[in-house]
C-alpha positions in Angstrom: 0.0 0.0 0.0 1.3 3.5 -0.8 2.4 5.4 2.3 0.2 8.3 1.2 -2.9 6.2 1.4 -4.5 5.6 4.7 -7.0 2.7 5.4 -10.7 3.5 5.6 -11.9 3.7 9.1 -15.4 3.6 10.5 -17.1 6.8 11.5 -16.2 7.4 15.1 -18.8 7.5 17.9 -18.1 11.2 18.4 -18.6 11.9 14.7 -22.0 10.0 14.8 -23.1 11.9 17.9 -22.0 15.2 16.3 -24.0 14.5 13.1 -27.2 13.7 15.1 -26.8 16.7 17.3 -26.2 18.9 14.2 -29.3 17.7 12.6 -31.4 18.2 15.8 -30.2 21.8 16.0 -30.7 22.7 12.4 -34.1 21.1 12.3 -35.2 22.9 15.4 -35.7 19.8 17.5 -33.0 21.4 19.8 -34.3 25.0 20.0 -32.2 28.1 20.0 -31.0 29.0 23.4 -31.5 25.4 24.8 -28.9 24.3 27.4 -27.4 20.9 26.7 -26.9 18.7 29.7 -24.1 16.2 29.5 -25.6 13.6 31.8 -29.0 13.7 30.0 -27.4 13.4 26.5 -25.0 10.7 27.5 -28.0 8.6 28.7 -30.0 9.3 25.6 -27.1 8.3 23.3 -26.0 5.5 25.8 -22.4 6.5 25.6 -19.8 7.7 28.0 -19.1 11.4 28.5 -15.8 11.3 26.6 -17.1 11.0 23.0 -20.1 13.2 23.8 -17.7 16.0 25.0 -15.7 15.6 21.8 -18.9 15.8 19.7 -20.1 18.9 21.5 -16.7 20.6 21.1 -16.9 19.9 17.4 -20.2 21.8 17.2 -18.8 24.7 19.3 -16.0 24.9 16.7 -18.6 24.8 13.9 -20.5 27.6 15.6 -23.7 25.7 16.4 -23.2 25.6 20.2 -21.8 28.4 22.3 -20.0 27.9 25.7 -20.7 30.0 28.7 -18.2 29.8 31.6 -19.6 28.1 34.6 -22.9 27.5 32.9 -22.3 25.0 30.1 -23.2 24.7 26.4 -26.2 26.3 24.6 -27.6 26.1 21.2 -26.8 29.4 19.4 -29.5 32.0 18.9 -29.7 34.0 15.7 -30.0 37.7 16.3 -31.8 40.1 13.9 -28.4 41.2 12.4 -27.6 37.5 11.8 -31.0 36.8 10.1 -30.4 39.9 7.9 -26.9 38.9 7.0 -28.0 35.3 6.1 -30.8 36.3 3.8 -29.0 39.2 2.2 -26.1 36.8 1.2 -28.6 34.1 0.1 -30.4 36.7 -2.2 -27.1 37.5 -3.9 -26.2 33.7 -4.3 -29.7 32.6 -5.5 -30.0 35.5 -7.9 -26.6 34.6 -9.4 -27.8 31.0 -9.7 -31.1 32.1 -11.3 -29.2 34.2 -13.9 -27.0 31.3 -14.9 -30.0 29.1 -15.3 -31.9 31.7 -17.3 -29.0 32.5 -19.6 -28.1 28.8 -20.2 -31.7 28.2 -21.2 -31.4 24.9 -19.4 -34.8 23.3 -19.6 -33.7 20.4 -17.3 -32.9 23.0 -14.6 -36.4 24.5 -14.9 -37.9 21.1 -14.7 -35.9 20.3 -11.6 -37.2 23.5 -10.0 -40.8 22.6 -11.0 -40.4 19.1 -9.4 -39.1 20.8 -6.1 -41.9 23.2 -6.2 -44.4 20.2 -6.6 -42.7 18.5 -3.5 -43.3 21.8 -1.5 -46.9 22.0 -2.6 -47.4 18.4 -1.7 -45.8 18.9 1.8 -48.3 21.6 2.6 -51.2 19.2 2.2 -49.9 17.2 5.3 -50.0 18.3 8.8 -46.3 18.2 9.0 -44.4 21.5 9.4 -41.0 19.6 9.3 -41.9 18.2 5.9 -42.7 21.7 4.6 -39.4 23.1 5.9 -37.5 20.2 4.4 -39.2 20.8 1.0 -38.6 24.5 1.2 -34.8 23.9 1.9 -34.7 21.4 -1.0 -36.1 23.9 -3.5 -33.3 26.3 -2.7 -30.7 23.6 -2.8 -31.9 22.7 -6.2 -31.9 26.3 -7.4 -28.2 26.7 -6.5 -27.2 23.3 -7.7 -28.9 23.6 -11.1 -26.8 26.7 -11.7 -23.9 24.5 -12.6 -21.5 26.7 -10.6 -19.4 24.7 -8.2 -18.4 27.9 -6.4 -22.0 28.9 -5.8 -22.7 25.5 -4.5 -19.6 25.6 -2.2 -20.4 29.1 -0.9 -24.0 28.2 -0.2 -23.1 25.0 1.6 -22.2 26.6 4.9 -24.9 29.3 4.6 -27.5 26.5 4.2 -26.7 25.2 7.7 -27.9 28.6 9.1 -30.7 28.5 6.6 -32.1 25.3 8.1 -32.2 27.0 11.5 -34.2 29.9 9.9 -36.6 27.5 8.2 -37.2 25.7 11.4 -38.1 29.0 13.1 -40.3 30.0 10.2 -42.6 27.1 10.9 -44.2 29.3 13.6 -44.5 32.3 11.4 -46.5 31.0 8.4 -50.1 30.5 9.5 -50.9 29.5 5.9 -48.1 27.4 4.5 -49.6 27.9 1.0 -48.0 31.4 1.2 -44.6 29.6 1.0 -45.7 27.7 -2.1 -46.9 31.0 -3.8 -43.5 32.7 -3.2 -41.6 29.8 -4.6 -44.0 29.5 -7.5 -43.1 33.1 -8.4 -39.4 32.4 -8.4 -40.0 29.4 -10.6 -42.1 31.3 -13.1 -39.6 34.2 -13.5 -36.8 31.7 -14.3 -39.1 29.7 -16.6 -39.9 32.9 -18.5 -36.2 34.0 -18.7 -37.0 37.3 -16.9 -33.9 38.4 -15.0 -35.3 41.6 -13.5 -38.4 39.7 -12.3 -36.2 36.9 -10.9 -34.2 39.5 -8.9 -37.4 41.1 -7.7 -39.2 37.9 -6.5 -36.0 36.5 -4.9 -35.4 39.7 -3.0 -39.0 39.9 -2.0 -38.9 36.3 -0.8 -35.8 36.8 1.2 -37.2 40.1 2.6 -40.5 38.3 3.7 -38.4 35.8 5.7 -36.4 38.6 7.4 -39.6 40.5 8.2 -41.1 37.5 9.9 -37.9 36.4 11.8 -36.6 40.0 12.6 -39.6 42.3 12.7 -38.7 45.9 11.9 -35.8 44.8 9.7 -35.8 44.8 5.9 -33.5 44.0 3.1 -35.2 46.4 0.8 -35.1 49.6 2.9 -33.1 51.1 5.8 -29.6 50.2 6.8 -28.2 46.8 7.7 -28.3 46.1 11.5 -24.9 45.8 13.0 -23.6 42.4 14.0 -22.1 42.5 17.4 -19.1 40.6 18.8 -21.5 37.7 19.7 -22.8 37.4 16.1 -23.1 33.9 14.7 -20.5 32.7 12.1 -20.9 29.0 11.4 -17.8 27.5 9.8 -17.9 24.9 7.1 
């Protein structure tokens, strides 16, 4: 065997725990601000505290957990400035993705978006807010992926971790989930028609609507950007 090639090893216990905790945080099962108790989690995972602590430190380094001296570990909370920053950046990325699709005249990309929209519409017919959030997330993943830009996909990857947290929070801010379908339908229609100005308008409006729901009094379309303090969230890839 070449000295530069290492044997494949199984996923460590700490990595498995970190993956499950990461999913619980981004899906909203572990809510923002929740304190994580070592004893309780060790019992739930049926593991010793060693791999659990290693897993939790991984999530601290990723930015999903924050440590408070003498208090313990807590799930991060997105401040209004964080929400603004996430959606402003997403608007830029997703508009760039939409433009690439429009200019390539890629009918398969439009079809993929229409399929993702249909999944979202189907999800709203079930009494399952988690399914709606998952389908919403999937639509935006498809939009960026179908752009064909590896750099847009790579840039969006970390941002989408924070997006999942926002979508979990949005479950409580859409009394009528069909509103989400309508917003995504407008994005799909603008791209299908090849209308770049309309695509920019509907994507910005969609992002601004989420900001208004999650951070009332804040807007992407007017006023200045709120300042991110020293405690602002910055999730690493």
